[in-house]
VMD Tcl script that builds the backbone (N, CA, C; Angstrom):
set m [mol new atoms 186]
animate dup $m
set s [atomselect $m all]
$s set {name element resname resid chain x y z} {
  {N N MET 1 A 7.983 12.986 22.229}
  {CA C MET 1 A 7.611 11.586 22.316}
  {C C MET 1 A 8.513 10.805 21.363}
  {N N SER 2 A 8.945 9.647 21.797}
  {CA C SER 2 A 9.839 8.822 20.992}
  {C C SER 2 A 9.045 7.855 20.108}
  {N N LYS 3 A 9.726 7.331 19.109}
  {CA C LYS 3 A 9.126 6.335 18.237}
  {C C LYS 3 A 8.700 5.110 19.042}
  {N N GLU 4 A 9.516 4.730 20.010}
  {CA C GLU 4 A 9.204 3.572 20.847}
  {C C GLU 4 A 7.921 3.804 21.651}
  {N N ALA 5 A 7.732 5.026 22.120}
  {CA C ALA 5 A 6.524 5.343 22.876}
  {C C ALA 5 A 5.285 5.237 21.986}
  {N N LEU 6 A 5.400 5.708 20.753}
  {CA C LEU 6 A 4.278 5.602 19.814}
  {C C LEU 6 A 3.966 4.141 19.495}
  {N N ILE 7 A 5.009 3.354 19.286}
  {CA C ILE 7 A 4.805 1.936 19.014}
  {C C ILE 7 A 4.118 1.260 20.186}
  {N N SER 8 A 4.520 1.618 21.391}
  {CA C SER 8 A 3.900 1.054 22.583}
  {C C SER 8 A 2.416 1.416 22.652}
  {N N LEU 9 A 2.087 2.651 22.305}
  {CA C LEU 9 A 0.683 3.064 22.295}
  {C C LEU 9 A -0.108 2.271 21.248}
  {N N ILE 10 A 0.467 2.132 20.076}
  {CA C ILE 10 A -0.211 1.398 19.011}
  {C C ILE 10 A -0.422 -0.051 19.411}
  {N N ASP 11 A 0.556 -0.632 20.080}
  {CA C ASP 11 A 0.426 -2.022 20.525}
  {C C ASP 11 A -0.754 -2.213 21.464}
  {N N ASN 12 A -1.209 -1.155 22.094}
  {CA C ASN 12 A -2.306 -1.251 23.050}
  {C C ASN 12 A -3.665 -0.850 22.472}
  {N N VAL 13 A -3.711 -0.528 21.182}
  {CA C VAL 13 A -4.965 -0.150 20.539}
  {C C VAL 13 A -5.745 -1.411 20.194}
  {N N ASP 14 A -7.037 -1.382 20.451}
  {CA C ASP 14 A -7.925 -2.497 20.106}
  {C C ASP 14 A -7.925 -2.688 18.590}
  {N N GLU 15 A -7.813 -3.918 18.138}
  {CA C GLU 15 A -7.746 -4.207 16.706}
  {C C GLU 15 A -8.943 -3.664 15.937}
  {N N LYS 16 A -10.075 -3.523 16.590}
  {CA C LYS 16 A -11.263 -2.972 15.934}
  {C C LYS 16 A -11.047 -1.522 15.506}
  {N N GLU 17 A -10.079 -0.851 16.116}
  {CA C GLU 17 A -9.821 0.556 15.822}
  {C C GLU 17 A -8.666 0.759 14.849}
  {N N PHE 18 A -8.095 -0.326 14.306}
  {CA C PHE 18 A -6.928 -0.219 13.429}
  {C C PHE 18 A -7.207 0.607 12.176}
  {N N ASP 19 A -8.370 0.423 11.565}
  {CA C ASP 19 A -8.673 1.183 10.351}
  {C C ASP 19 A -8.683 2.684 10.630}
  {N N LEU 20 A -9.305 3.078 11.715}
  {CA C LEU 20 A -9.345 4.489 12.086}
  {C C LEU 20 A -7.942 5.016 12.375}
  {N N LEU 21 A -7.176 4.260 13.134}
  {CA C LEU 21 A -5.809 4.660 13.462}
  {C C LEU 21 A -4.969 4.790 12.197}
  {N N TYR 22 A -5.120 3.857 11.292}
  {CA C TYR 22 A -4.397 3.892 10.022}
  {C C TYR 22 A -4.705 5.181 9.264}
  {N N GLN 23 A -5.992 5.534 9.187}
  {CA C GLN 23 A -6.392 6.758 8.482}
  {C C GLN 23 A -5.804 8.005 9.142}
  {N N VAL 24 A -5.774 8.029 10.456}
  {CA C VAL 24 A -5.218 9.177 11.177}
  {C C VAL 24 A -3.717 9.296 10.919}
  {N N ILE 25 A -3.012 8.179 11.003}
  {CA C ILE 25 A -1.560 8.210 10.797}
  {C C ILE 25 A -1.233 8.645 9.371}
  {N N LEU 26 A -2.025 8.209 8.399}
  {CA C LEU 26 A -1.788 8.595 7.012}
  {C C LEU 26 A -1.830 10.108 6.814}
  {N N LYS 27 A -2.605 10.797 7.628}
  {CA C LYS 27 A -2.705 12.256 7.519}
  {C C LYS 27 A -1.359 12.933 7.780}
  {N N PHE 28 A -0.463 12.254 8.486}
  {CA C PHE 28 A 0.812 12.840 8.865}
  {C C PHE 28 A 1.985 12.340 8.022}
  {N N VAL 29 A 1.720 11.430 7.099}
  {CA C VAL 29 A 2.779 10.868 6.273}
  {C C VAL 29 A 2.865 11.674 4.979}
  {N N LYS 30 A 4.058 12.166 4.690}
  {CA C LYS 30 A 4.259 12.953 3.486}
  {C C LYS 30 A 4.188 12.049 2.263}
  {N N GLU 31 A 3.387 12.450 1.300}
  {CA C GLU 31 A 3.245 11.672 0.080}
  {C C GLU 31 A 4.467 11.890 -0.805}
  {N N VAL 32 A 4.956 10.805 -1.352}
  {CA C VAL 32 A 6.120 10.862 -2.225}
  {C C VAL 32 A 5.641 10.634 -3.654}
  {N N PRO 33 A 5.959 11.563 -4.554}
  {CA C PRO 33 A 5.506 11.369 -5.928}
  {C C PRO 33 A 6.173 10.151 -6.575}
  {N N ALA 34 A 5.449 9.518 -7.482}
  {CA C ALA 34 A 5.973 8.344 -8.170}
  {C C ALA 34 A 7.076 8.754 -9.145}
  {N N TYR 35 A 8.046 7.848 -9.327}
  {CA C TYR 35 A 9.097 8.069 -10.316}
  {C C TYR 35 A 8.527 7.811 -11.707}
  {N N GLU 36 A 9.153 8.398 -12.703}
  {CA C GLU 36 A 8.683 8.242 -14.082}
  {C C GLU 36 A 8.633 6.776 -14.506}
  {N N ASP 37 A 9.633 5.984 -14.127}
  {CA C ASP 37 A 9.619 4.570 -14.513}
  {C C ASP 37 A 8.478 3.807 -13.843}
  {N N GLU 38 A 8.081 4.233 -12.641}
  {CA C GLU 38 A 6.946 3.605 -11.960}
  {C C GLU 38 A 5.647 3.927 -12.692}
  {N N ILE 39 A 5.518 5.165 -13.136}
  {CA C ILE 39 A 4.324 5.586 -13.880}
  {C C ILE 39 A 4.240 4.817 -15.193}
  {N N GLN 40 A 5.380 4.656 -15.868}
  {CA C GLN 40 A 5.408 3.909 -17.121}
  {C C GLN 40 A 5.062 2.439 -16.898}
  {N N ALA 41 A 5.553 1.849 -15.818}
  {CA C ALA 41 A 5.268 0.445 -15.517}
  {C C ALA 41 A 3.780 0.244 -15.245}
  {N N ILE 42 A 3.164 1.168 -14.552}
  {CA C ILE 42 A 1.722 1.076 -14.280}
  {C C ILE 42 A 0.940 1.186 -15.578}
  {N N ALA 43 A 1.316 2.125 -16.435}
  {CA C ALA 43 A 0.635 2.294 -17.720}
  {C C ALA 43 A 0.780 1.034 -18.570}
  {N N GLN 44 A 1.968 0.445 -18.580}
  {CA C GLN 44 A 2.194 -0.786 -19.345}
  {C C GLN 44 A 1.340 -1.920 -18.793}
  {N N ALA 45 A 1.270 -2.040 -17.477}
  {CA C ALA 45 A 0.465 -3.098 -16.855}
  {C C ALA 45 A -1.014 -2.912 -17.174}
  {N N GLU 46 A -1.485 -1.679 -17.157}
  {CA C GLU 46 A -2.893 -1.424 -17.487}
  {C C GLU 46 A -3.191 -1.808 -18.939}
  {N N THR 47 A -2.274 -1.472 -19.845}
  {CA C THR 47 A -2.441 -1.819 -21.251}
  {C C THR 47 A -2.460 -3.329 -21.431}
  {N N GLU 48 A -1.531 -4.018 -20.801}
  {CA C GLU 48 A -1.485 -5.480 -20.893}
  {C C GLU 48 A -2.756 -6.109 -20.339}
  {N N TYR 49 A -3.255 -5.561 -19.247}
  {CA C TYR 49 A -4.489 -6.066 -18.653}
  {C C TYR 49 A -5.668 -5.899 -19.621}
  {N N LEU 50 A -5.782 -4.719 -20.200}
  {CA C LEU 50 A -6.882 -4.445 -21.129}
  {C C LEU 50 A -6.794 -5.311 -22.384}
  {N N ASN 51 A -5.572 -5.693 -22.772}
  {CA C ASN 51 A -5.377 -6.542 -23.947}
  {C C ASN 51 A -5.441 -8.029 -23.616}
  {N N GLY 52 A -5.708 -8.361 -22.364}
  {CA C GLY 52 A -5.800 -9.748 -21.948}
  {C C GLY 52 A -4.455 -10.451 -21.860}
  {N N GLU 53 A -3.404 -9.676 -21.721}
  {CA C GLU 53 A -2.046 -10.229 -21.678}
  {C C GLU 53 A -1.586 -10.482 -20.243}
  {N N VAL 54 A -2.471 -11.030 -19.440}
  {CA C VAL 54 A -2.145 -11.308 -18.043}
  {C C VAL 54 A -2.440 -12.770 -17.732}
  {N N TYR 55 A -1.860 -13.249 -16.654}
  {CA C TYR 55 A -2.047 -14.621 -16.222}
  {C C TYR 55 A -2.585 -14.626 -14.791}
  {N N SER 56 A -3.412 -15.601 -14.492}
  {CA C SER 56 A -3.938 -15.713 -13.141}
  {C C SER 56 A -2.859 -16.267 -12.217}
  {N N HIS 57 A -3.081 -16.131 -10.945}
  {CA C HIS 57 A -2.144 -16.666 -9.946}
  {C C HIS 57 A -1.952 -18.155 -10.152}
  {N N ASP 58 A -3.047 -18.869 -10.382}
  {CA C ASP 58 A -2.979 -20.318 -10.567}
  {C C ASP 58 A -2.207 -20.707 -11.827}
  {N N GLU 59 A -2.352 -19.897 -12.892}
  {CA C GLU 59 A -1.620 -20.187 -14.136}
  {C C GLU 59 A -0.102 -20.040 -13.914}
  {N N VAL 60 A 0.271 -19.103 -13.095}
  {CA C VAL 60 A 1.697 -18.853 -12.870}
  {C C VAL 60 A 2.264 -19.807 -11.829}
  {N N TRP 61 A 1.558 -19.978 -10.714}
  {CA C TRP 61 A 2.106 -20.725 -9.576}
  {C C TRP 61 A 1.506 -22.115 -9.406}
  {N N GLY 62 A 0.580 -22.493 -10.300}
  {CA C GLY 62 A 0.084 -23.844 -10.309}
  {C C GLY 62 A -1.033 -24.138 -9.434}
}
mol reanalyze $m
mol bondsrecalc $m
mol representation Tube
mol addrep $m
């Protein structure tokens, strides 16, 4: 089966079934481990959040 055939099938799925389809497709996607810099960035963001060093969307974008 081609990628185009799968896309065509997905295009015909009822939107009410998208969550189920998403979960099924995820079962076949290989998980990629995070890079060390990504892990460090997440840890830094968590620390900043806990220290109150974050800004709301409105504070940043008005």
